[in-house]
C-alpha positions in Angstrom: 26.9 14.8 69.1 28.5 18.1 68.4 28.3 20.6 71.3 26.8 24.0 70.4 29.6 26.5 69.9 29.1 29.8 71.8 31.0 32.6 70.2 31.5 36.2 71.3 30.8 39.0 68.9 33.8 41.3 69.6 32.1 44.4 68.2 29.0 44.3 70.3 30.0 42.0 73.1 27.0 39.7 72.6 27.1 36.0 72.9 26.5 34.2 69.6 25.8 30.5 68.8 26.6 28.5 65.7 23.5 26.8 64.3 22.6 25.3 60.8 20.6 26.9 58.1 19.4 24.6 55.2 18.6 26.2 51.9 16.3 24.0 49.8 14.3 24.6 46.6 10.9 23.1 45.7 8.9 23.1 42.6 5.6 23.7 44.3 4.5 25.7 47.3 2.4 22.7 48.6 5.5 20.5 48.5 7.5 23.0 50.5 4.7 23.3 53.1 4.5 19.5 53.4 8.3 19.3 54.0 8.2 22.1 56.5 5.3 20.6 58.5 6.9 17.1 58.6 10.3 18.4 59.6 8.9 20.6 62.4 6.6 17.8 63.6 9.6 15.5 63.8 11.6 18.2 65.6 14.4 18.1 63.0 14.0 21.8 62.4 12.6 24.6 64.5 11.2 26.8 61.8 11.4 27.8 58.2 11.0 30.7 55.8 9.4 30.4 52.3 10.4 32.7 49.4 8.7 32.5 46.0 11.3 32.8 43.3 12.2 32.0 39.7 14.6 29.3 38.6 16.5 29.9 35.3 18.3 26.9 33.8 19.4 25.3 30.6 17.3 22.5 29.2 17.0 20.9 25.8 19.4 23.4 24.3 17.5 26.4 25.5 17.1 28.6 28.5 14.0 27.9 30.7 12.4 29.9 33.5 9.9 28.5 36.0 8.5 29.3 39.4 10.1 27.8 42.4 10.0 28.1 46.2 13.1 28.5 48.3 12.8 27.3 51.9 15.3 28.3 54.6 15.1 25.7 57.4 16.7 26.6 60.8 18.1 23.8 62.9 20.9 22.6 65.2 24.0 20.6 64.4 22.6 17.5 66.0 19.5 17.4 63.7 21.0 18.7 60.4 22.2 15.4 58.9 18.8 13.7 59.6 17.0 16.7 58.2 19.1 16.5 55.0 18.5 12.8 54.6 14.8 13.3 55.1 14.7 16.0 52.5 16.6 13.9 50.0 14.1 11.0 50.4 11.1 13.3 50.3 12.1 15.6 47.4 10.4 15.5 44.1 13.4 16.6 42.1 15.9 14.0 40.7 18.7 16.3 41.8 17.4 18.6 44.6 19.2 21.7 45.7 19.9 21.1 49.3 22.7 23.2 50.9 23.9 23.6 54.5 25.6 26.5 56.1 26.8 27.1 59.7 25.5 30.4 60.8 26.1 32.5 63.9 22.9 33.7 65.6 22.1 35.5 68.8 22.3 33.3 71.9 18.6 33.8 72.6 17.6 32.6 69.1 20.1 29.7 69.4 18.7 28.6 72.7 15.2 28.7 71.2 16.3 26.5 68.3 17.8 24.0 70.7 14.6 23.9 72.7 12.4 23.4 69.6 14.6 20.7 68.2 15.0 18.8 71.5 
């Protein structure tokens, strides 16, 4: 398992930790809520934010626009791969948008994430 990285923000002198944010899109709000509930219950993520949005894409020679929900899951390195695999298996899209980013957060928020995902 990867150790949490504690970084120092030079400008402010505050300790920072590196955690993982997962950006995932869903076609329906209910599907997003189901995924959030399951991942939090299994302690693979600590929390998530939902954002209603529009998806614009090419299909059948034309441009299509439909509603979609973006979910930003927050987790730790040790849980990220399992969360991604879970989302891939659960997702209704044939090709789901699941992306992962390492993000620096305040030490207190990082410690909270660690506790919630333990």
